[in-house]
N, C-alpha and C positions, 0 to 999 in steps of 0.2 A: 504494500500500500504506500509506504514512504517512497519507494523507488518510483512509483507511478506519479506521485505528487511532485517529486523533484524533476522527473522527466517532463511533466506538463509545464513546470516552471521554466525549464530550459527552452521548451518550444515557445512559450509566451515571450521570453526574452528575445529569442530569435525573431519572432514576429514583430516585436516592438522595435528592435534595431533596424530590421528591414523596412518597416513603415517609416521610421524617423529618417533613415537615409533617403528613402524615396521622396519624402517631403522637402528635405534640404537640397536635393539634387536640382540642378538647373533644368530648363526645358529640354535641352539637347540630351541630357543624361538620364532623365527621369524614367523613361520606358525601359531602358536597359537595366537600370538599378532596380526597378520594380520586378522585372523578370528574374534577375538574380536573387532577389529577396524571396520570391515565391518558391524558387527551387531550394533555397536555403531552409525555409520553413518546412518544406516537404522532407528534406534530408534530416532535419532535427527530429521531426515526428517519426521518421523511419528508424532513427537510432533508438527512440523510446520503444517503439513497437517491436523491433527486432532484437533489442538488447545488445546491439553491436556498436563499437566505437567508430567504425569507418564512416558511416553517414554523418556523425557528429563532426568529424574532421572536415568532411565535405561542406557542411553548413558553415563552419568557421572560415574556410577558404573562400566560399562564395560571398559571405558578408565582407570579407577583406577585399575581394575583387570588386564588389559593389562600391566600396569606399574609394578604392583605387580608380574606378571609372569616374567618380565625381572629381577626384583630384586631377585626372588627366583631361577630362572634357571641359569641366567648368573652370579649372585653374583658380581655385579660391585663394585668397591671401592667407598668410600665416595666421592660424587661429587655434583656439582651444579644442575644437571639435575632434582633432586627431587623438588627443589624450582621452577624451570621453569614449571614442570608438574603441581604443585599445583596452580601456578598463572594462567596457561592456563585453568585449570578446573574451577577455580573461575570465570574467564572471560566468559567461555562457559556457565556456569550455570546462571550467572547474565544476559548475553545477551539473552539467551534462555527464561528466565522468563520475561525479558523486552519485548520480542517479543510477548509473550502470553498476557501480560498486555496491550500491544498496541492494541490488537484486541478488547478489551472491554472498553478501556479508553474513557471517555467523552472528548470532545475537550479540549485540554490543552492550556495553554497560550503559545505564541510563544517562542521557545527556550527550552522548558521543556525537550523534548526528547534529544536534544544535551547536555544539562546539565547532564541528567541521564547517557548518554553514556560516557561522560567525567568522571563522578563519577565512573562508572564501570572500566574504564581504570586506574583511580587513585587507586582503590582498588586492581586491579591486580598488579600494580607496587609496591604498599605497601606490598602485599603478597610475591612478588618476593624478595623485600628487607628484609622482616622479615625472609623468608626462608633462604636467604643467610647469614643473621646474625646468625641464628640458626646453620647453618653448620659451621660457624666460631667458635661459642661457643663449639660445639661438638669437633672440632679439638683442641681448647684450653684446653678442659678438659683432653685430652690425655696427655698434658704436665704437668698439675697440678701446685700447688704453689699459690702465691699471685695473680697472673694474673687471676686464676680461680675465686678467691673471688671477685676481682674487676669487672670482666665480669658478674658474677652472680648478683652483686648489680646493675650494669647498666641494665641488662636484667629485673630485678624486677621493677626498676623505669620505664623503657620503657613500660612494661606490664601494670603497673598502669596508665600511661599516655594514652596508647591506649584504655584502658577500659573507661577512662573519656571521650575521644574523641568519642568513640562509643556510650556512653550513651547520650552525647549531640546530636549526629547525629540522634539517635533513637527518641529523644524527639522532634527534629525539623523536622522530616519526612524523614531524610536521604538525602535530597538535599539542 
């Protein structure tokens, strides 16, 4: 039952991202983005029905391709949308795989699923924050100077810190 609910959530996120991308696409890209979105939603639903990860991967690739079409055809200026798309794709992939894992999982201790979902949401928020920081860094590089050096040093320190946290999380099982 939990697996089905998580799977339905991943299909809903897929549909939401596909719909949002279609709405933000320009007139030239909208039809192609909508078509990719429909196929992505179908793939995500197939992953839930079949209990297989391959269609979920296809859904992620298709949504990424839809956003790539927007970037290629509409050529929007630098904006925060890319960070949001990245965070949503991360959440979609994590929840989709969580729903597939829930199908075969042995009875977990109480609260394990809630903790894993909270961790997925934390990852998505971190991805959004990192994406936003990267956009700020790119914008700062346009100006140049000592600010660029300071931001570069801070980014390097942050990257090392995130690697240490990821290594600790992998060692402890991710939860």
